C-alpha positions as CSV (number, residue, x, y, z in Angstrom):
1,M,-11.5,16.2,59.4
2,R,-9.3,16.8,62.4
3,E,-6.2,18.9,62.1
4,F,-3.1,17.0,60.9
5,T,0.5,17.8,61.9
6,I,3.7,16.1,61.1
7,D,4.3,13.1,63.5
8,S,0.7,13.1,64.9
9,I,-1.1,10.0,65.2
10,V,-4.5,9.8,63.5
11,P,-7.2,7.1,62.7
12,F,-8.2,6.3,59.2
13,G,-10.3,3.2,58.4
14,V,-9.6,0.6,61.1
15,Y,-6.1,1.4,61.5
16,T,-3.8,3.9,63.5
17,W,-1.5,6.1,61.3
18,R,1.5,8.4,61.7
19,V,1.7,11.6,59.6
20,L,5.0,11.6,57.7
21,D,4.4,14.8,55.4
22,I,1.9,17.4,54.5
23,K,1.6,19.2,51.3
24,D,-1.1,20.5,48.8
25,N,-3.8,19.6,51.2
26,M,-2.7,16.0,51.5
27,A,-1.0,14.0,54.1
28,L,1.4,11.3,53.7
29,I,0.6,8.6,56.5
30,I,2.1,5.3,57.4
31,T,0.6,2.8,59.8
32,E,1.9,3.3,63.2
33,N,2.4,-0.4,63.7
34,I,3.3,-3.3,61.5
35,I,-0.3,-4.6,60.6
36,E,0.4,-7.9,59.2
37,Q,3.0,-10.3,57.7
38,Q,3.4,-11.0,53.9
39,S,5.9,-12.2,51.5
40,Y,7.2,-9.6,49.0
41,N,6.4,-12.0,46.2
42,N,4.5,-15.2,45.7
43,Y,6.9,-16.9,43.3
44,A,10.6,-17.3,43.0
45,G,12.9,-15.3,40.6
46,D,13.7,-11.7,40.0
47,V,11.2,-9.2,40.7
48,T,10.7,-5.5,41.3
49,W,8.1,-3.4,43.2
50,A,6.3,-2.8,40.0
51,E,5.7,-6.5,39.5
52,C,5.6,-7.9,42.9
53,S,2.7,-9.8,44.7
54,L,2.7,-7.4,47.7
55,R,2.1,-4.4,45.5
56,K,-0.9,-6.1,43.9
57,Y,-2.3,-7.1,47.3
58,L,-2.0,-3.6,48.7
59,N,-3.6,-2.0,45.7
60,G,-6.2,-4.7,45.5
61,E,-7.4,-6.7,48.5
62,F,-6.0,-4.3,51.1
63,L,-7.5,-1.2,49.4
64,S,-10.9,-2.8,49.2
65,R,-11.0,-3.0,53.1
66,F,-11.7,0.7,53.1
67,N,-15.3,1.9,52.5
68,E,-16.3,4.0,49.5
69,A,-16.0,7.4,51.5
70,E,-12.5,6.4,52.7
71,R,-11.3,5.3,49.3
72,S,-12.3,8.6,47.8
73,K,-9.9,10.2,50.2
74,I,-7.0,8.2,49.1
75,V,-4.8,10.0,46.4
76,P,-2.9,7.7,43.8
77,V,0.6,8.9,43.1
78,W,3.5,8.2,41.0
79,N,6.4,6.6,43.0
80,K,10.0,6.6,41.7
81,N,11.7,3.3,42.1
82,Q,15.5,3.9,42.1
83,D,18.2,1.3,41.9
84,N,19.9,0.1,45.0
85,Q,22.6,2.6,46.1
86,W,25.1,-0.1,47.1
87,Y,24.6,-2.9,44.7
88,A,23.1,-1.2,41.8
89,S,20.2,-3.8,41.5
90,R,17.5,-2.4,39.4
91,G,14.5,-0.5,40.9
92,G,12.2,-1.1,38.1
93,E,9.5,1.0,36.5
94,D,8.0,4.0,38.1
95,T,4.5,3.0,39.6
96,Y,1.1,4.5,40.1
97,D,0.0,3.3,43.5
98,Y,-2.9,4.0,45.9
99,I,-1.1,2.0,48.6
100,F,2.6,1.6,48.8
101,L,5.6,0.8,50.9
102,L,8.4,3.4,51.5
103,S,11.5,3.3,49.5
104,I,15.1,3.4,51.0
105,E,15.4,7.1,50.1
106,E,12.1,8.0,51.9
107,A,13.1,5.8,54.9
108,V,16.7,7.2,55.2
109,C,16.7,10.8,53.9
110,K,13.0,12.2,54.4
111,Y,10.6,10.9,56.9
112,F,12.5,9.6,59.9
113,S,15.0,12.4,60.1
114,D,17.9,12.8,57.5
115,S,20.7,10.0,57.5
116,S,21.6,10.5,53.8
117,K,25.4,10.9,54.8
118,Y,25.4,7.2,55.7
119,L,23.3,6.0,52.7
120,N,25.8,7.9,50.2
121,S,29.1,6.9,51.8
122,R,29.4,3.1,52.2
123,R,32.4,2.0,54.0
124,P,34.7,-0.6,52.5
125,K,33.6,-3.4,55.0
126,Q,30.0,-2.2,55.2
127,L,28.3,-5.0,53.1
128,Y,24.9,-5.8,54.6
129,W,23.7,-3.2,57.3
130,F,23.1,0.4,56.5
131,Q,24.4,1.9,59.9
132,F,24.2,0.3,63.2
133,K,24.8,3.5,65.2
134,D,22.6,5.7,63.2
135,E,20.8,8.2,65.5
136,N,17.6,7.8,63.6
137,N,17.3,3.9,63.8
138,A,15.0,4.2,66.7
139,R,12.5,6.4,64.7
140,R,12.2,3.5,62.2
141,A,11.7,0.6,64.6
142,A,8.1,-0.9,64.6
143,R,6.1,-3.5,66.4
144,L,3.7,-6.3,65.4
145,D,1.4,-7.4,68.2
146,G,3.5,-5.7,70.8
147,Y,7.0,-7.2,69.6
148,L,9.6,-5.6,67.6
149,W,9.9,-7.1,64.0
150,W,11.4,-6.3,60.7
151,W,9.3,-4.7,57.9
152,W,9.6,-4.4,54.2
153,L,10.6,-1.3,51.9
154,R,9.8,-1.5,48.3
155,S,13.4,-1.1,47.2
156,P,15.5,-3.9,45.8
157,G,18.2,-5.5,47.7
158,R,21.6,-6.7,46.6
159,D,19.9,-8.4,43.6
160,N,16.4,-8.5,42.3
161,R,15.4,-11.7,44.5
162,R,15.7,-9.6,47.6
163,A,14.0,-6.3,49.0
164,V,15.4,-4.0,51.5
165,Y,13.9,-4.0,55.0
166,I,14.0,-2.3,58.3
167,H,15.3,-4.5,61.0
168,G,13.6,-4.7,64.5
169,D,15.9,-2.2,65.9
170,G,15.4,0.3,63.1
171,N,18.7,-0.4,61.2
172,I,18.3,-0.8,57.3
173,G,19.2,-4.3,55.9
174,I,20.2,-2.7,52.6
175,Q,21.2,-6.1,51.1
176,G,17.6,-7.3,51.5
177,N,15.7,-10.4,52.5
178,G,14.5,-12.9,50.1
179,T,11.2,-11.9,48.3
180,Y,9.9,-15.5,48.2
181,R,9.7,-18.0,51.0
182,Y,12.3,-16.1,53.2
183,N,14.0,-18.5,55.5
184,S,15.3,-17.3,59.1
185,K,15.7,-18.9,62.4
186,N,14.0,-15.7,63.8
187,I,10.2,-16.4,64.1
188,H,7.7,-13.9,65.4
189,P,5.5,-15.1,68.3
190,T,2.8,-15.4,65.6
191,G,4.7,-18.4,64.3
192,N,5.4,-16.7,61.1
193,N,8.9,-15.3,59.9
194,C,7.6,-13.2,56.9
195,G,8.3,-9.6,56.8
196,G,6.1,-6.9,58.2
197,V,3.8,-4.7,56.3
198,R,3.5,-0.9,57.1
199,P,1.4,0.4,54.3
200,A,1.6,4.1,53.4
201,L,-0.7,6.4,51.4
202,W,-1.4,10.1,50.6
203,L,-4.8,11.2,52.2
204,R,-6.7,14.1,50.8
205,L,-7.4,16.6,53.6
206,D,-9.8,18.9,51.9
207,M,-12.9,16.6,51.8
């Protein structure tokens, strides 16, 4: 396997990925682009990452798109699912995932440079958006079919009927979008207004 470095772009399966982290002969990778649109959940009501339809899809149908040799390189991991820092909505149980979405903490504090000072110091009138002028917003922005679009994180929004997302400009909608049949006047040129999906996984490098 080719040499991996943080921020390098690498192929795996039929997708192109960005390397976010390397440790213990493993690399954390995320798709460079939004690869599709999905609802976070297929039914109405409170839900966490542990229970949602998108997690089942990623660790089922999506995982099966990789061949046997590729699947043998994907390392399942335990993911922490913390409560929302601003609204205290519950993150739910920790999960054992082959494929997953990033959390708020990973998107803000770890893998797109460190903006933790904004996450942990909400201003009095700052209700919905993480930080408009965060210098790291551009690093989080992603495209679907060439157009900037919003994409899901696994963390809960202001309640458990919403999940946090990355806006098209890279800002974080910490209040979240609706997990089921999200309604918006903004529609992607695909004709779909569902959230974008950027799967992440840990890839074994010593095989």
